[in-house]
C-alpha positions as CSV (number, residue, x, y, z in Angstrom):
1,X,-11.7,6.7,19.8
2,X,-8.3,8.3,20.7
3,X,-6.9,11.4,18.5
4,X,-3.7,13.0,18.0
5,X,-3.3,16.7,16.8
6,X,-0.6,17.2,14.3
7,X,1.2,20.1,12.6
8,X,1.3,20.5,8.4
9,X,2.9,22.7,6.8
10,X,0.6,24.2,4.1
11,X,1.6,22.3,1.1
12,X,1.3,19.2,3.0
13,X,-2.1,20.0,3.9
14,X,-3.2,21.0,0.7
15,X,-2.2,17.9,-0.8
16,X,-3.9,15.7,1.9
17,X,-7.1,17.9,1.1
18,X,-7.1,17.4,-2.4
19,X,-6.3,13.6,-1.9
20,X,-10.1,13.5,-0.3
21,X,-12.4,11.3,-2.7
22,X,-15.4,13.2,-1.6
23,X,-16.3,16.3,0.6
24,X,-17.3,14.5,3.9
25,X,-14.3,12.2,3.8
26,X,-12.0,12.6,6.6
27,X,-8.5,13.3,6.9
28,X,-8.0,9.9,9.0
29,X,-9.8,8.0,6.0
30,X,-7.3,9.5,3.7
31,X,-4.2,8.7,5.4
32,X,-5.6,5.5,6.3
33,X,-5.8,4.5,2.6
34,X,-2.6,6.1,1.7
35,X,0.2,3.7,0.3
36,X,3.3,4.9,2.3
37,X,6.7,4.0,0.5
38,X,8.9,1.9,2.7
39,X,6.0,0.4,4.7
40,X,6.1,-2.8,2.8
41,X,8.6,-6.0,2.9
42,X,12.0,-5.5,2.0
43,X,13.8,-7.7,-0.5
44,X,16.1,-8.6,2.6
45,X,12.8,-9.8,4.3
46,X,11.7,-11.8,1.6
47,X,15.0,-13.6,1.3
48,X,15.3,-14.1,5.0
49,X,11.8,-15.8,5.0
50,X,12.8,-17.7,2.1
51,X,15.6,-19.1,3.7
52,X,13.9,-20.0,6.9
53,X,11.0,-21.4,4.6
54,X,8.6,-18.5,6.3
55,X,6.2,-16.7,4.2
56,X,5.2,-13.0,4.6
57,X,2.2,-13.9,2.5
58,X,-1.0,-15.6,3.4
59,X,-2.1,-18.5,1.0
60,X,-4.8,-16.3,0.1
61,X,-2.6,-13.6,-1.3
62,X,-0.3,-16.1,-2.7
63,X,-3.0,-17.6,-4.9
64,X,-4.4,-14.1,-5.9
65,X,-0.8,-13.5,-7.1
66,X,-0.5,-16.6,-9.1
67,X,-4.1,-15.6,-10.8
68,X,-2.7,-12.3,-11.8
69,X,0.7,-13.6,-13.0
70,X,-1.4,-16.2,-15.0
71,X,-3.5,-13.5,-16.6
72,X,-0.5,-11.3,-17.3
73,X,0.2,-10.7,-21.0
74,X,2.9,-9.1,-22.5
75,X,2.0,-5.6,-24.5
76,X,1.2,-6.0,-28.3
77,X,4.0,-4.1,-30.1
78,X,3.5,-3.5,-33.5
């Protein structure tokens, strides 16, 4: 497996270290499970795909979204 050496400021290193779920988890594992803002699909991309009839989501993902939406209920507000 190829590797790449990077430099981090101490604050970034500590944040990464604290994100480890267990002591033997590697920084690679932490980074790979991280959610990076901006790496998703933009509204513009979704609209373009809608206009062309394409989909950025698989049928399985769309089915999962439908299930989640069907089970989503508004909160009970007294």
